[in-house]
N, C-alpha and C positions, 0 to 999 in steps of 0.2 A: 327284783333281784336278778342280777345277771350271773350267769355261770361262766366259768373259765373257758369253756369251749365256744361260747358266743363271742367273747372278747377276742379270742384268737381268730375267729372267722372274720370279724370286723377289721382287724389289723392286717391280716394276710391278704395279699392281692389275689384276685381271682385268676386261676390258671387256665380257664376255658376261653379266654379272650373276651368275655363279657365284662363290661365295666358298669359299675353302679353310677348313676348320676350323682354328681356332687351336690350336696344340699346348699353349699355356700356360693356356688358359681352363678353369675347373673344370666338370666335367660334373655336372648336378643329377640325381642318381640317386634315384628314388623320389618325385619331385615331378612333379605333373601341372600343366600350364598350362591356364588356362581359355580357352575360345574368346573372341575379342574382342567378341562381341555380348552376352555375359551380364554382369550386374553382379557386383561382388565379394561382396556380401552380399544376402540376400533382403530384400524390403521388409517382411515381417512381423517379422523380427528387429530391424530398425532401428526400426520403430514401437514395438515392445515396449521396446526399450532407452531411447528418448527418453521414453516415458510413465513408465517406472520412475524415471528421473532427475528428471523433473518432479514426481512424487509425493514423492520424497525431499526435494526443495527445499521444497515446500509444507509437509510435516511438520516440517522444520527451522525454518521461519518460525513455525509455530504453537507449537512447543516453546519458541522464544525468547520469544515473546509471553507464554506461560504463566509462564515463569521470571521475566520482568520484572514481571509482576503479582504473582507469589507473593512475591518478595523486595522489593517496594516501589519499584521503579524507575518504575512507571506510576502515575498518579494514581488514588486509590481513589474509587469511586463507590458510591452506595447510600444507604439511608435514614439511616444514622448521620451522614453528612456533611450531609444535608439538615436534620436536627433541630438541629445545632449552629449553623448560620448560614442566614439567609434574607433576601431583599430584601422589605421590606414596602411600600415606596413608592419611586417614581422620578418625577422631573420634568425634562423637557428644558429647558435654559436657553439653549443656543446650538446651532449646527450639530453640534458634537462635544462639547459640555459638558452635564453633567447633575448634579443633586443627588439623592443616593440615601440612603434610610434603611435601614440594615441591622440586623436583629435578631440579637443574639448571646445567649449564655447569661444574662448578668447585666446587659445594657445594650442600648440602641439607639444606633447611631452614625449621625450625619449626615455624609455624605462628599461631597466635590466630586470628580467624576470627569471627567478630560479625556483626550485621546488620549495625552498624555505622562506624566501623573501622577495620583495619587489623594491628596486632601488631607482630613485630618480637620477638620471644621468645628465639630462640637459633639457632646456626649454627653448623651443623654436617659435618664431612668430606664426600667427595663424595663417593657414593656407588661403590664397586668394579665392574669392567666391567665383565660381564659373556660372555665367549666365545661362549658357546652353550646355549642360553637362552631357557628355557623350555616353550613351548606353553601351555597356560592354557587348561585344559580339558573342552570340552563342557559340559554344565550343563545337557543336554538331553532335552527331551520334557517335557511338563507339567505333563503328566501321570506318567513318571518315577520319577520325583521329588516328586509328591504327594504320591506315594507308599513308597518312602524312608522316608518321614515324618511320614506316618502311622506306618511303622515298628519301627521307633525310639521311638514313643510314647507308644507302647505296652510293658507291663512288660514281662520279660522272665521267 
């Protein structure tokens, strides 16, 4: 038989800071708790994990780029594309307008180019093939070009 004072003691929390162990709480057997001042994982392992994930992401991006180039999703560059089409002349007509002569395999196209569209203006016969194409002369360094400009501007 329990008395009223015993039930009050069981229901009221202890004011001295001592707590009774709960009878229904599970006891963690075999697990050790870490002291509150130490981190959960060492810094070296976190750095290794982050570096490896970053390396995997970079390799994945490079693999996707290689697949896109391999299967034709990316534009192809190289000498083959440069031989098929080239711009032989260009003239600025307005702020954003220009007339361009484009050499293709069997013709030369005169095109009007604006910011919004490209218009075919005229078709010229193909340019004659030069057997010994002259290589352009190098412009020289900046000092030589500047001296030529200075001389051209002076009256004789």
